[in-house]
VOPAGU-2260 file (C-alpha; in pm, 1 decimal, decimal comma):
REM VOPAGU-2260
SITE   aa  ch    i         X         Y         Z
SITE  MET   A    0   19222,7    9209,4    2889,5
SITE  GLY   A    1   19488,7    8942,6    2986,1
SITE  PRO   A    2   19514,8    8762,0    3283,1
SITE  THR   A    3   19672,6    8938,9    3573,9
SITE  VAL   A    4   19943,5    8864,8    3727,1
SITE  TYR   A    5   19705,2    8689,4    4028,7
SITE  GLN   A    6   19522,4    8495,5    3746,5
SITE  SER   A    7   19861,6    8380,6    3600,5
SITE  PHE   A    8   19998,8    8313,6    3962,5
SITE  HIS   A    9   19688,8    8109,6    4046,7
SITE  ASP   A   10   19742,3    7899,5    3705,1
SITE  LYS   A   11   20035,0    7770,4    3807,0
SITE  CYS   A   12   19956,9    7722,3    4125,2
SITE  TRP   A   13   19674,3    7503,2    4006,4
SITE  LEU   A   14   19916,0    7332,2    3739,1
SITE  TYR   A   15   20132,1    7267,3    4042,3
SITE  HIS   A   16   19864,5    7074,7    4216,0
SITE  LEU   A   17   19729,9    6936,7    3974,2
SITE  GLY   A   18   20083,1    6782,0    3870,1
SITE  TRP   A   19   20115,1    6719,5    4297,9
SITE  PHE   A   20   19795,4    6538,6    4274,5
SITE  CYS   A   21   19908,4    6338,0    3945,7
SITE  LEU   A   22   20240,6    6237,6    4144,4
SITE  LYS   A   23   20067,6    6139,9    4475,9
SITE  GLU   A   24   19825,0    5905,1    4252,7
SITE  LYS   A   25   20094,7    5753,6    4101,6
SITE  GLU   A   26   20283,9    5691,5    4428,7
SITE  THR   A   27   19960,9    5539,7    4545,8
SITE  ASN   A   28   19951,8    5313,4    4282,2
SITE  ASP   A   29   20310,8    5192,9    4298,6
SITE  THR   A   30   20232,5    5165,8    4669,2
SITE  ALA   A   31   19906,5    4939,7    4575,3
SITE  ASP   A   32   20151,6    4745,1    4325,2
SITE  TYR   A   33   20389,2    4694,7    4619,6
SITE  SER   A   34   20161,7    4618,6    4848,9
SITE  ALA   A   35   19993,3    4319,8    4621,8
SITE  ALA   A   36   20322,6    4226,3    4526,8
SITE  LYS   A   37   20377,0    4166,6    4870,6
SITE  TYR   A   38   20108,8    4012,2    4966,9
SITE  CYS   A   39   20162,2    3724,8    4672,9
SITE  ARG   A   40   20501,2    3690,8    4805,5
SITE  MET   A   41   20357,2    3602,1    5164,1
SITE  GLU   A   42   20102,1    3438,6    5003,1
SITE  LEU   A   43   20368,7    3204,8    4830,8
SITE  LEU   A   44   20566,5    3145,7    5166,0
SITE  MET   A   45   20252,8    3031,8    5360,2
SITE  GLN   A   46   20206,1    2821,6    5070,7
SITE  GLN   A   47   20584,0    2682,1    5098,5
SITE  SER   A   48   20540,8    2648,6    5513,7
SITE  VAL   A   49   20250,4    2456,9    5475,9
SITE  SER   A   50   20380,5    2241,1    5227,5
SITE  THR   A   51   20704,1    2190,1    5453,7
SITE  VAL   A   52   20490,7    2119,2    5764,8
SITE  GLY   A   53   20336,6    1851,6    5568,3
SITE  SER   A   54   20608,3    1698,9    5461,7
SITE  ALA   A   55   20770,9    1712,7    5802,9
SITE  LEU   A   56   20456,0    1561,0    5957,9
SITE  GLU   A   57   20454,0    1259,9    5737,9
SITE  HIS   A   58   20824,9    1215,8    5828,4
SITE  MET   A   59   20782,6    1198,0    6161,3
SITE  LYS   A   60   20489,7     913,7    6126,1
SITE  ARG   A   61   20730,2     745,8    5939,9
SITE  THR   A   62   20981,1     790,3    6186,2
SITE  HIS   A   63   20742,2     699,3    6442,6
SITE  GLU   A   64   20634,2     373,3    6312,2
SITE  ALA   A   65   21001,0     262,0    6251,3
SITE  VAL   A   66   21091,7     320,9    6600,6
SITE  ASN   A   67   20780,1      95,6    6716,2
SITE  GLU   A   68   20854,6    -159,7    6530,8
SITE  LYS   A   69   21192,7    -199,4    6611,6
SITE  GLU   A   70   21090,8    -137,2    6965,9
SITE  SER   A   71   20862,8    -440,1    6945,7
SITE  LYS   A   72   21159,5    -630,4    6766,1
SITE  HIS   A   73   21367,7    -548,1    7042,5
SITE  ILE   A   74   21095,2    -689,3    7296,4
SITE  SER   A   75   21047,8    -977,3    7123,9
SITE  VAL   A   76   21384,9   -1074,3    7098,3
SITE  ALA   A   77   21468,5    -966,2    7476,7
SITE  VAL   A   78   21143,6   -1209,6    7574,5
SITE  SER   A   79   21296,5   -1487,4    7367,1
SITE  LEU   A   80   21624,2   -1496,8    7576,0
SITE  ILE   A   81   21461,7   -1459,7    7908,4
SITE  LYS   A   82   21278,8   -1768,2    7817,7
SITE  TYR   A   83   21610,5   -1913,7    7728,1
SITE  LEU   A   84   21789,6   -1833,5    8021,2
SITE  VAL   A   85   21497,9   -1963,0    8240,7
SITE  ASN   A   86   21482,0   -2281,3    8099,1
């Protein structure tokens, strides 16, 4: 005796659900791949930000040293001028 209409329909539904499962699995894998790529991109941006902050900090230190050096020279010149004017 061949398959009944119900069994045939049930088999089609099973194949449909199996296909749906495979599709969902593919979507899950695609989502996982996208998430991994997004994480890698965020990690790269974080490393670039840390590098930029490090460079900015070094630049700030050099600028601070240069300003302090100029300030010392200006104070020295001002003291010399005041001594000259007083004498």
